[in-house]
Each structure stands twice: as structure tokens, then as C-alpha cells.
N, C-alpha and C positions, 0 to 999 in steps of 0.2 A: 388334764381334763378330768372332770369329776364324773364318776359313774356310781350308780346305785343299782345293785343287782339283787332282785328279790327271788325267793323260792318258797315253796311250801303250801301253796294254795291247793284247792281240790274240792272234791265232793264228799260230804259227810252227812250222816243222819243227825237229826236233832238229838241233842244230848251228848254228841261226840266231841272230839277234840282235834285241833289242828295246831301246828306251830309254823309261824311265818318267820323267815330269816331275811335280813337285808345286809349286804356287805357293801360298804361305801369306800371309795378310793379317790385319790386326787386332791384331798384337802384335809383339814381338820374341821370337826363339826361340833358346835356348841350344843345344839339340840338335835336329837333324832327322834323320829316317831312314825306313827302309822295313821293314815287317813283312809276313809272308804267312801265309795260312791255307789249307791244302788241305782237301778234304772229309774230315770225320771226324778231323781233327787239330787240335791247339792252334795258336793264333797264335804265330809265332816271329819273332825278329829276323832280318832279312836283313843290314842294314848301317845304321850310323848315323855321323853326322859332327857335331862340335861347331862352334860359331862360330869357334873357333880353329884348326879344321882337323884335329883328332884324329879318326881313323877306326877303326871297329870292324866286322869282317865275321864272319858265321857261317862256320864251317869249310867248310860244304858249298858256299859260293859263292866262296871265296878263289881268286884267279887267273882267275875268269871274270866277275865283276861288279865294277863300279867306281862308287863313289858320289862325287858332287861337289856343290858348293854355291856359290851366289852370294848372299852375305850382303846385298848392296845390294838385290837383288830378292826376297829371302826365297824363293829357289827351290832345290830339291834335285833332282838328277838321279840316275837309276840306269841305267847302261849295262850291259846283260846280254848277254854273248857266250857262245857255245858252250852254248846252252840245252839242257837235258835234260828228258825227260818228267817227271821228279820235281820240276822247277821249276814245274809246273802248280799254280796257286793263285790266290786273290784277293790282290792286293798292296795294302797300305794305307800311305799316307803318315802319318807320325807327327811331331809337333812338341811340344817342351816349352818352356813360357814361364816365365821366372823372375820375371815381373812380379807374381805373387801369391805368398803364403806360406801353405801350401806351394806349390810350383810346380804349374802346370796342364799337363795332357797333353791334346793334341787329336789327332783322327783324321780322315783323309779318308774319302770314301765307298767307296773300294776300286775297283780296276781289275783285270779278269780277264786272266790270262795262261794260255794253253793251248799246251803244247808237244807236238806229235804225233811219234810215233816213226816 
């Protein structure tokens, strides 16, 4: 059974930092990443990283957020610096497993990030 367990959300003032962590278990994952969903908006990609280390960031977080991954521990981290009120959202860990055809997509339960102005 695949599980994605997130931690690290919270309340922070604008300009502050938070680090999100996601530990995945139950499979191997080719791509891991983070999405976010603000109230009344669609879920959007924040950042993703492949098991080979290729990284993709949303334009809105480039230069402020850093994604990293420990393949041995199936862990993905999102370091968020210089946070802005518009970063307020529920952040979801995402992982894609190639162990099925087609590949399977898994989601964490979400962790709330609130950035106050």
C-alpha cells in the first residue's frame, strides 16, 4: 500500500521560510513533487524532481523555493524562502510510480501553509 506522509506546514509572516517534507512508502517513484491549491483556485504544480535529479519549478516560485530528494529514503523536501501571501495554499505531495502500466499517481493528505502580510 502506497502512503505519502507530509509535514512542515504552518503559519509564517511574509518574507519567512518553511520546509515541507514528504515521505513515501510502498513503491518506487520516478517523479516526486509538490502541488498547491488555494481557495477557489485549481491545483497547480509547484515543483517536481525525477529520480535522476531533473527539476521543474513553477515560474511563480523560481528563485525562492528549492526542491530536493533522497531516493534511498523516498523523501522529497521543499524549502520555501521569501514566502509571500500569495503562497498561501494547501500543499500536496505527489508521487508517480512506474510499477504499473499506465503509471500510477499518488497524493498526500495535504498540509496547510498560511503566509500573513
